[in-house]
Backbone as JSON, one array per atom type, in Angstrom:
{
  "sequence": "XXXXXXXXXXXXXXXXXXXXXXXXXXXXXXXXXXXXXXXXXXXXXXXXXXXXXXXXXXXXXXXXXXXXXXXXXXXXXXXXXXXXXXXXXXXXXXXXXXXXXXXXXXXXXXXXXXXXXXXXXXXXXXXXXXXXXXXXXXXXXXXXXXXX",
  "N": [[56.21, 106.72, 126.47], [57.56, 104.98, 123.91], [60.68, 103.8, 122.95], [62.71, 103.06, 120.14], [64.87, 100.28, 119.86], [68.4, 100.64, 119.92], [70.69, 99.31, 120.34], [72.76, 96.43, 120.06], [72.41, 92.9, 120.93], [74.75, 91.92, 122.15], [76.16, 94.28, 122.76], [74.33, 95.45, 124.52], [74.38, 93.55, 126.6], [77.06, 93.83, 127.44], [77.07, 96.46, 128.34], [75.29, 96.23, 130.44], [76.65, 94.47, 132.14], [78.92, 95.99, 132.72], [77.73, 98.12, 133.99], [76.67, 96.87, 136.28], [79.08, 96.14, 137.58], [80.24, 98.62, 137.98], [78.35, 99.83, 139.66], [78.44, 98.1, 141.88], [81.11, 98.51, 142.73], [80.98, 101.18, 143.33], [79.1, 101.12, 145.45], [80.63, 99.72, 147.32], [82.65, 101.63, 147.82], [81.12, 103.69, 148.89], [80.16, 102.46, 151.15], [82.39, 102.23, 152.8], [83.14, 104.89, 153.08], [80.85, 107.13, 153.71], [80.6, 109.77, 152.79], [81.74, 109.9, 150.27], [82.02, 111.2, 147.23], [82.83, 110.33, 144.73], [82.18, 107.63, 144.78], [79.4, 107.77, 144.91], [78.88, 108.9, 142.35], [79.8, 106.81, 140.79], [77.88, 104.87, 141.38], [75.55, 106.08, 140.3], [76.28, 106.38, 137.59], [76.74, 103.7, 136.96], [74.18, 102.62, 137.35], [72.84, 103.94, 135.35], [74.09, 102.81, 133.08], [73.31, 100.14, 133.43], [70.55, 100.36, 133.04], [70.54, 101.12, 130.35], [71.5, 98.75, 129.22], [69.42, 97.0, 129.89], [67.13, 97.95, 128.61], [68.02, 98.16, 126.05], [68.6, 100.54, 124.75], [70.21, 103.53, 124.01], [70.35, 106.75, 124.91], [72.27, 108.69, 124.32], [73.59, 107.74, 122.08], [71.36, 107.75, 120.31], [70.84, 110.49, 120.23], [73.22, 111.4, 119.04], [73.13, 110.17, 116.5], [70.79, 111.26, 115.41], [71.61, 113.93, 115.26], [73.66, 113.68, 113.37], [72.23, 112.83, 111.16], [70.62, 115.04, 110.68], [72.58, 116.99, 110.16], [73.67, 115.96, 107.8], [71.48, 116.08, 106.1], [71.18, 118.79, 105.85], [73.32, 119.48, 104.28], [72.82, 118.7, 101.65], [73.53, 119.41, 99.08], [76.25, 118.92, 98.61], [78.9, 117.0, 97.06], [80.08, 114.75, 98.18], [78.23, 113.9, 99.99], [76.3, 111.88, 99.57], [77.8, 109.55, 99.71], [78.63, 109.74, 102.39], [76.19, 109.63, 103.75], [75.39, 107.07, 103.06], [77.36, 105.63, 104.26], [76.94, 106.03, 106.99], [74.36, 105.02, 107.23], [74.75, 102.4, 106.66], [74.55, 101.35, 104.13], [75.76, 100.19, 100.95], [77.58, 102.29, 98.87], [78.93, 102.13, 96.58], [78.85, 101.95, 93.15], [78.36, 99.7, 90.29], [79.88, 100.61, 88.25], [81.91, 101.99, 89.57], [83.16, 99.91, 90.92], [84.0, 98.33, 88.75], [85.86, 100.06, 87.61], [87.73, 100.27, 89.71], [88.6, 97.63, 89.79], [89.82, 97.35, 87.26], [91.88, 99.26, 87.49], [93.31, 98.05, 89.57], [94.06, 95.6, 88.44], [95.66, 96.53, 86.34], [97.67, 97.69, 87.8], [98.81, 95.5, 89.0], [99.63, 93.99, 86.79], [101.44, 95.71, 85.75], [101.06, 97.8, 83.87], [100.98, 100.52, 84.16], [103.08, 103.4, 84.4], [103.78, 104.52, 86.88], [103.26, 102.42, 88.65], [105.17, 100.65, 87.74], [107.55, 101.88, 88.4], [107.4, 101.87, 91.18], [107.21, 99.13, 91.67], [109.74, 98.36, 90.69], [111.4, 99.63, 92.49], [110.66, 98.31, 94.81], [111.5, 95.67, 94.19], [114.22, 96.1, 93.91], [114.91, 96.84, 96.53], [114.17, 94.45, 97.87], [115.92, 92.66, 96.72], [118.39, 93.67, 97.55], [118.06, 93.27, 100.29], [117.93, 90.5, 100.37], [120.52, 89.85, 99.44], [122.07, 90.94, 101.5], [121.2, 89.35, 103.64], [122.1, 86.83, 102.75], [124.85, 87.2, 102.72], [125.26, 87.55, 105.44], [124.55, 84.99, 106.41], [126.4, 83.42, 105.17], [128.71, 84.38, 106.41], [128.15, 83.57, 109.0], [128.22, 80.77, 108.62], [130.89, 80.44, 107.98], [132.1, 81.07, 110.36], [130.96, 79.24, 112.1], [131.48, 76.13, 111.52], [129.93, 73.85, 111.81]],
  "CA": [[56.81, 106.92, 125.17], [58.38, 103.82, 123.6], [61.84, 104.09, 122.08], [63.19, 101.98, 119.32], [66.15, 99.83, 120.36], [69.48, 101.01, 119.06], [71.88, 98.54, 120.75], [72.71, 95.0, 119.75], [72.33, 92.06, 122.12], [76.09, 91.83, 122.77], [76.43, 95.59, 123.29], [73.47, 95.61, 125.67], [74.88, 92.78, 127.69], [78.32, 94.43, 127.95], [76.71, 97.66, 129.11], [74.65, 95.81, 131.72], [77.71, 93.92, 133.0], [79.76, 97.11, 133.18], [76.9, 98.86, 134.94], [76.66, 96.1, 137.57], [80.37, 96.2, 138.24], [80.42, 100.03, 138.47], [77.46, 100.05, 140.81], [78.97, 97.37, 143.06], [82.32, 99.14, 143.17], [80.54, 102.44, 144.0], [78.52, 100.8, 146.76], [81.74, 99.39, 148.19], [83.29, 102.87, 148.17], [80.26, 104.49, 149.78], [80.0, 101.77, 152.46], [83.52, 102.53, 153.6], [83.11, 106.32, 153.4], [79.56, 107.61, 153.27], [80.69, 111.1, 152.14], [82.49, 109.77, 149.08], [81.3, 111.68, 146.01], [83.23, 109.46, 143.63], [81.39, 106.39, 144.92], [78.02, 108.09, 144.52], [78.84, 109.07, 140.91], [79.92, 105.49, 140.24], [76.58, 104.21, 141.51], [74.62, 106.68, 139.35], [76.69, 106.03, 136.28], [76.53, 102.28, 136.82], [72.72, 102.4, 137.22], [72.51, 104.4, 133.96], [74.56, 101.79, 132.11], [72.47, 98.93, 133.59], [69.26, 100.66, 132.38], [70.78, 101.02, 128.9], [71.61, 97.36, 128.84], [68.12, 96.31, 130.05], [66.18, 98.46, 127.62], [68.7, 98.17, 124.73], [68.43, 101.89, 124.16], [71.21, 104.46, 124.52], [69.92, 108.05, 124.51], [73.38, 109.47, 123.75], [73.75, 107.23, 120.7], [70.24, 108.27, 119.51], [71.05, 111.9, 119.95], [74.3, 111.6, 118.07], [72.69, 109.72, 115.17], [69.83, 112.27, 114.88], [72.36, 115.12, 114.89], [74.37, 113.39, 112.15], [71.25, 112.8, 110.07], [70.18, 116.44, 110.4], [73.71, 117.69, 109.55], [73.82, 115.51, 106.45], [70.35, 116.55, 105.35], [71.4, 120.22, 105.62], [74.35, 119.57, 103.28], [72.39, 117.83, 100.53], [74.11, 119.85, 97.79], [77.6, 118.57, 98.44], [79.06, 115.78, 96.26], [80.43, 113.61, 99.05], [77.2, 113.66, 101.0], [75.64, 110.61, 99.42], [78.65, 108.47, 100.25], [78.65, 109.83, 103.85], [74.95, 109.14, 104.24], [75.34, 105.59, 102.95], [78.31, 105.05, 105.18], [76.32, 106.03, 108.31], [73.23, 104.22, 107.23], [75.12, 101.01, 106.47], [74.31, 100.92, 102.75], [76.9, 100.29, 100.09], [77.38, 103.41, 97.97], [79.71, 101.9, 95.35], [78.1, 101.4, 91.95], [79.08, 98.65, 89.56], [80.91, 101.3, 87.41], [83.03, 102.28, 90.48], [83.8, 98.64, 91.17], [84.73, 97.93, 87.55], [87.04, 100.93, 87.44], [88.72, 99.9, 90.66], [89.15, 96.31, 89.41], [90.73, 97.63, 86.15], [93.09, 99.91, 88.04], [94.03, 97.04, 90.35], [94.67, 94.62, 87.54], [96.73, 97.2, 85.62], [98.79, 97.93, 88.71], [99.46, 94.24, 89.2], [100.34, 93.57, 85.57], [102.53, 96.66, 85.51], [100.79, 98.57, 82.69], [101.12, 101.98, 84.38], [104.46, 103.74, 84.66], [103.97, 104.73, 88.3], [103.32, 101.14, 89.33], [106.41, 99.98, 87.37], [108.6, 102.45, 89.22], [107.22, 101.38, 92.53], [107.58, 97.7, 91.66], [111.2, 98.2, 90.55], [111.98, 100.04, 93.75], [110.45, 97.22, 95.79], [112.33, 94.57, 93.8], [115.59, 96.47, 94.28], [115.11, 96.71, 97.97], [114.13, 93.04, 98.29], [117.18, 91.99, 96.23], [119.45, 94.11, 98.45], [117.84, 92.6, 101.57], [118.32, 89.09, 100.18], [121.97, 89.83, 99.36], [122.65, 91.16, 102.83], [120.95, 88.2, 104.46], [122.96, 85.76, 102.29], [126.21, 87.46, 103.21], [125.29, 87.26, 106.87], [124.5, 83.53, 106.6], [127.71, 82.84, 104.76], [129.65, 84.73, 107.47], [127.88, 82.68, 110.15], [128.67, 79.44, 108.3], [132.36, 80.42, 108.08], [132.51, 81.09, 111.76], [130.5, 77.99, 112.72], [131.49, 75.14, 110.43], [129.05, 72.7, 112.03]],
  "C": [[57.76, 105.73, 124.91], [59.48, 104.17, 122.66], [62.22, 102.84, 121.37], [64.57, 101.57, 119.86], [67.22, 100.22, 119.41], [70.77, 100.36, 119.51], [71.69, 97.05, 120.37], [72.66, 94.22, 121.08], [73.62, 92.07, 122.88], [76.44, 93.19, 123.42], [75.6, 95.83, 124.56], [73.94, 94.86, 126.9], [76.17, 93.32, 128.31], [78.01, 95.69, 128.79], [76.05, 97.27, 130.46], [75.74, 95.24, 132.66], [78.56, 94.99, 133.52], [79.01, 97.95, 134.19], [76.83, 98.19, 136.29], [77.95, 96.25, 138.28], [80.6, 97.62, 138.76], [79.57, 100.3, 139.69], [77.96, 99.3, 142.07], [80.23, 98.02, 143.58], [81.95, 100.47, 143.87], [79.91, 102.17, 145.36], [79.61, 100.44, 147.79], [82.44, 100.65, 148.69], [82.47, 103.67, 149.18], [80.1, 103.8, 151.15], [81.19, 102.03, 153.37], [83.54, 103.99, 154.02], [81.8, 106.88, 152.87], [79.56, 108.97, 152.56], [81.39, 111.07, 150.8], [81.65, 110.14, 147.83], [81.59, 110.81, 144.85], [82.43, 108.14, 143.64], [79.94, 106.62, 144.51], [77.88, 108.28, 143.02], [78.98, 107.73, 140.25], [78.54, 104.72, 140.27], [75.61, 104.76, 140.48], [74.99, 106.28, 137.92], [76.45, 104.55, 135.95], [75.05, 101.95, 136.65], [72.24, 102.84, 135.84], [72.88, 103.37, 132.94], [73.73, 100.51, 132.22], [71.11, 99.16, 132.9], [69.45, 100.61, 130.87], [70.85, 99.62, 128.45], [70.24, 96.62, 128.91], [67.18, 96.71, 128.93], [66.73, 98.48, 126.18], [68.52, 99.47, 124.01], [69.43, 102.81, 124.84], [70.77, 105.84, 124.04], [71.04, 108.93, 123.9], [73.6, 109.04, 122.34], [72.58, 107.71, 119.81], [70.38, 109.73, 119.23], [72.13, 112.18, 118.93], [73.9, 111.23, 116.66], [71.69, 110.7, 114.58], [70.62, 113.57, 114.49], [73.14, 114.87, 113.59], [73.42, 113.41, 110.92], [70.85, 114.25, 109.66], [71.35, 117.21, 109.73], [73.9, 117.26, 108.09], [72.64, 115.91, 105.59], [70.48, 118.05, 105.03], [72.43, 120.43, 104.49], [74.06, 118.71, 102.05], [73.05, 118.2, 99.2], [75.55, 119.42, 97.56], [77.74, 117.22, 97.73], [79.35, 114.58, 97.08], [79.35, 113.2, 100.02], [76.55, 112.32, 100.81], [76.48, 109.44, 99.93], [78.69, 108.51, 101.78], [77.36, 109.31, 104.41], [74.89, 107.64, 104.17], [76.27, 104.96, 103.93], [77.67, 104.98, 106.55], [75.05, 105.18, 108.36], [73.53, 102.74, 107.04], [74.9, 100.49, 105.08], [75.59, 101.06, 101.96], [76.63, 101.3, 99.01], [78.11, 103.19, 96.66], [78.82, 101.3, 94.24], [78.96, 100.43, 91.28], [80.11, 99.32, 88.73], [82.11, 101.59, 88.28], [83.84, 101.0, 90.7], [84.59, 98.18, 89.94], [85.98, 98.76, 87.36], [88.13, 100.55, 88.44], [89.39, 98.56, 90.33], [90.13, 96.49, 88.25], [92.02, 98.28, 86.61], [93.92, 98.92, 88.79], [94.76, 96.11, 89.47], [95.81, 95.25, 86.73], [97.89, 97.47, 86.52], [99.5, 96.61, 88.94], [100.25, 93.81, 87.98], [101.46, 94.52, 85.19], [102.31, 97.53, 84.26], [101.0, 100.07, 82.94], [102.6, 102.23, 84.77], [104.75, 103.96, 86.13], [104.08, 103.41, 89.03], [104.65, 100.42, 88.97], [107.55, 100.58, 88.21], [108.55, 101.97, 90.58], [107.63, 99.94, 92.66], [109.06, 97.53, 91.56], [111.86, 98.58, 91.81], [111.81, 98.91, 94.79], [111.32, 96.02, 95.44], [113.76, 94.84, 94.13], [115.86, 96.33, 95.75], [115.06, 95.28, 98.48], [115.35, 92.32, 97.87], [118.35, 92.41, 97.16], [119.32, 93.47, 99.84], [118.24, 91.16, 101.48], [119.85, 88.94, 100.16], [122.59, 90.01, 100.73], [122.39, 89.98, 103.71], [121.8, 86.99, 104.05], [124.34, 85.92, 102.76], [126.3, 87.2, 104.68], [125.3, 85.76, 107.15], [125.79, 82.91, 106.21], [128.8, 83.17, 105.79], [129.44, 83.84, 108.68], [128.34, 81.25, 109.89], [130.2, 79.35, 108.41], [132.8, 80.42, 109.52], [132.09, 79.8, 112.48], [130.43, 76.94, 111.68], [130.57, 73.98, 110.62], [127.73, 72.81, 111.37]]
}
């Protein structure tokens, strides 16, 4: 039974390298103490990770993605489902209308056309002005103490 790869080249290499190191560390532990259960588990887990890296297939990742897909297909009637499906499948769910609306909201927030953004902007300018005033008073105090 041939499985489709679900790991990238970089991910597979990292899994293989981690598997080799875990297996080597486990072998070192078992060689010092043959009854060491922790060492045996490290060898088994490291061998599992090496196999994932070699075959570029992770059964846990495949199981999780199939469970997610089945959970999303069961909830087809919900409104947020299409965005969730597109998020997991890697597709962009934003339509041009959504993007246009977001751009208009952003531009109105920057230009200050909404009352909420004006209040926020005025609060930010007040706090920045008070911060500048306090830093100027500190610098003038430092100059008075150090005339050089």
